[in-house]
C-alpha distance (Angstrom), angle and dihedral (degrees) to the residues before:
residue distance angle dihedral
M1 . . .
K2 3.80 . .
T3 3.78 118.9 .
K4 3.78 111.3 -120.4
T5 3.81 112.4 -122.3
L6 3.77 128.0 166.7
P7 3.80 112.4 -129.8
C8 3.81 90.2 -155.4
P9 3.84 112.0 20.3
E10 3.80 93.8 169.3
R11 3.83 89.6 66.6
L12 3.82 99.2 48.4
R13 3.78 108.6 159.5
H14 3.78 123.3 -125.8
V15 3.77 130.7 -165.1
P16 3.82 104.7 -85.7
R17 3.81 121.5 -128.9
Q18 3.77 92.3 -98.8
F19 3.79 118.2 72.7
S20 3.79 103.8 -97.7
W21 3.79 140.4 71.6
I22 3.77 88.4 -130.3
D23 3.77 98.2 85.8
Q24 3.81 113.1 -135.0
R25 3.81 88.6 -139.5
L26 3.79 85.3 75.3
V27 3.82 85.2 77.0
R28 3.82 101.6 24.1
N29 3.79 93.9 52.8
R30 3.81 91.5 39.9
H31 3.80 96.4 -118.5
I32 3.80 85.3 139.1
Q33 3.80 90.9 65.1
G34 3.77 115.2 86.5
P35 3.80 107.2 22.8
T36 3.79 115.2 98.3
P37 3.80 120.0 -108.3
R38 3.83 88.8 -105.1
A39 3.84 90.7 55.2
L40 3.81 90.6 47.7
A41 3.82 89.9 49.9
L42 3.80 88.7 53.8
Y43 3.82 89.8 48.6
L44 3.81 91.8 51.6
F45 3.80 90.3 47.4
L46 3.82 91.5 50.8
C47 3.82 92.6 47.5
T48 3.78 88.7 51.3
V49 3.81 98.1 49.0
A50 3.82 100.3 33.3
D51 3.79 122.1 110.3
A52 3.82 124.7 -124.1
E53 3.81 90.7 -76.1
G54 3.79 93.1 50.7
L55 3.81 95.1 -105.1
S56 3.77 123.0 142.4
Y57 3.77 122.7 -164.8
Y58 3.81 96.3 -169.1
S59 3.78 113.6 128.4
D60 3.79 119.8 -127.0
T61 3.80 88.3 -112.2
S62 3.81 93.0 55.4
A63 3.81 94.5 41.5
G64 3.82 91.0 47.7
A65 3.80 91.6 49.7
L66 3.81 92.4 49.6
L67 3.82 91.9 46.0
T68 3.83 91.6 41.3
C69 3.79 94.9 -126.8
S70 3.78 135.5 123.7
G71 3.77 124.5 -108.1
S72 3.80 92.5 -103.7
V73 3.82 92.0 51.2
L74 3.81 90.6 48.2
R75 3.82 91.4 49.6
A76 3.81 90.7 49.9
A77 3.83 91.3 49.6
R78 3.80 90.2 48.3
A79 3.81 91.4 49.8
E80 3.83 89.9 52.7
L81 3.81 92.4 51.7
V82 3.80 92.6 46.9
A83 3.83 90.7 48.2
V84 3.82 92.9 54.4
G85 3.82 92.6 43.4
L86 3.80 99.4 -114.1
I87 3.80 95.7 119.9
A88 3.77 140.7 15.2
Y89 3.77 122.3 -145.2
R90 3.76 131.2 -161.3
C91 3.76 111.3 164.5
P92 3.00 118.8 -73.2
F93 3.82 97.0 10.1
Y94 3.77 130.3 73.1
Q95 3.81 118.4 -162.8
V96 3.80 122.4 -162.1
L97 3.80 103.8 -142.9
S98 3.76 130.9 -138.7
L99 3.80 115.4 -99.8
E100 3.79 91.3 -138.1
P101 3.79 113.8 128.3
K102 3.76 108.4 -72.8
A103 3.77 117.0 -90.8
A104 3.78 122.3 -129.2
V105 3.81 88.2 -101.0
P106 3.82 110.0 86.8
V107 3.78 119.6 -134.8
A108 3.79 96.7 -119.4
L109 3.76 117.9 153.4
A110 3.75 129.2 -174.7
P111 3.79 110.7 -91.7
E112 3.77 111.3 -95.3
P113 3.79 115.9 -113.5
R114 3.76 117.9 -109.5
I115 3.77 116.0 -113.2
G116 3.76 108.6 -92.7
D117 3.81 96.4 28.5
V118 3.77 112.0 135.4
R119 3.81 113.1 -132.9
S120 3.78 131.5 170.6
I121 3.79 119.0 -117.3
G122 3.82 87.1 -114.5
E123 3.82 91.0 57.4
I124 3.79 90.7 48.9
F125 3.81 92.6 50.5
R126 3.82 92.0 46.2
A127 3.81 90.4 51.2
M128 3.81 90.4 49.1
M129 3.81 92.0 51.2
E130 3.81 95.5 41.8
V131 3.79 114.7 120.7
P132 3.83 115.0 -140.6
K133 3.81 111.7 -106.8
């Protein structure tokens, strides 16, 4: 069983005043402008499947199959959403972030390893314990 960790605890989402998990500020504050339709589809998917803390446990394989996109397309969509601050990602967890004004702490995560990279267990543990700068 995987241990639940929040990639970005300082941006924990809360149910907005309106009735839905899809925060209306996504449109009002123009967060919806910029990301590609594929990235926005991934965002909608993550909002739909995330738990109360915004975490999703779906693997890239499962998410890609449900969104009918390849792994490289899914990774590109994820990178877009991370870049604009809508989600955080720390393999294997996605976190849908709050749309509150950004805190002084940037949402910078360690780069994810490419599939096939060889890393020692010590490197993996250090990366897991690393605090964003």
